[in-house]
C-alpha positions, 0 to 999 in steps of 0.5 A: 500500500502506497503511503497517503498524503495526510492533512489535519484540521483544527478549530481556533481555540477560545482560551489560553488553555485551549491554545496551549493544548492545540500547540501540543497537539500540533507538535505531536501531529507534525511528526507525521509531516502533514501536507497542510494543517487547516483551521476552521471558520465559525458560523457568521464569522464568529471565529474570524480573528481566531482563525487568522491568528491560528493560521499565522501561528501555524505558518510561523512554525513552518507548516503549510497553514490553510484557513477556512473562508466562509462567504455567509454573512460576509461582504465582498469588502470584508472578504477582500480584506482578509484575503489580502491579509493572507496574501501579505503573509504568504498564505496560498491555500484556502478552503472556500465554503458557503458556511452556516448562518450564525444564530440570529443572523438574518442575511446571507451576505453578498455571496450566497454560495461557495461557487460564488465565493470561488469565482470571486477569489479567482476574479480578485486574486487570479491564481495566487490561491489554491482553492479547496472546496467541500464535497459531500459523498452522501450528498449535502443535507440541503441539496434539492436532489443527488443530481443537483448536488453533483452538478453544484460540486462540478460547478465549483470546480468549473469556476476555479476550485483546484481540489476538494475535501469531503465531509466525513463518512463511514461508508467507503462505497459512498466516496467511490461512487461520488468520485465516479459520478463527478468524473462523468461530469468532467471533474478531474480534481483530487477529492480527498476523503475527510476522516473523523476518528471515533472518540465519543458516541454521543458527540459523533451522533450529534455531529452527524445529525447536524451535518447529514453524515450517516453513521451505519446502523451496525456501527451505531449499535456497537458504539451504543452497546459499549455504554461508558466503556471509553477504552472499548469505544476507542479500540472499536473506533480505531479498528473501523476507521483504520480499515476504512482508510486502508481501503480508501488508500488502496483504491486510489484516494489521493490523501486523507484529511483528519478532523482532529477536534484539536486532539492528536491521539486517535488521528496519530494512532490511525496514521501509525497503523497505516504506517504513515 
């Protein structure tokens, strides 16, 4: 099995303790020589400054730092400002997303969809930024239909996206089918599987309900049966996710992107089992 390129996603910490924890997490994961480390962007721009500060800190440590950028609740002027700041600091990769409306926000901003954000970045900055977009192997929960979702993804690539990272999933067949379907629409950019290590049953089910990711019934039932047995949940989760990653890599996935939740243990263990 060829070794995959890997990357890690973090969220910007809100406390000094969280900042120190994330620094320790990055130090442990840096040993795996990731292709990049990305930083999320809160709903309605709620963590914009935290994202910016964390990205610059990662870049200052010598890593390829990739900020998430959301167009929801953002004006073109505010987007130009943050993009210009990133460009000034030599940041050349971004993850362009529609984003979620923050609680109580009434408007969607000047740009409503990720494809509009991608086109805007290309028009304003040419080829300076490598633009990564989101993909949904199990289809976006707000998509009108599976076909519409595939066409929306293809449109994001057509207007300038360079690559994509998927929502997490636990059914590898959904990923392979998605890749085949968009290839038929003329899409040939790398589509990297997003990987969510299983650490907590309740948390996993809550996240999956919010984002529309399916947890197969057999996985959910096994996790539920462990109750509060933390070690059993960890071991089962590591076995399931590692096996899925092995299959993804062996069948041509161009890399693996880990949603770390600012913890290194499970992502690092999976990578070590994959001999990264």
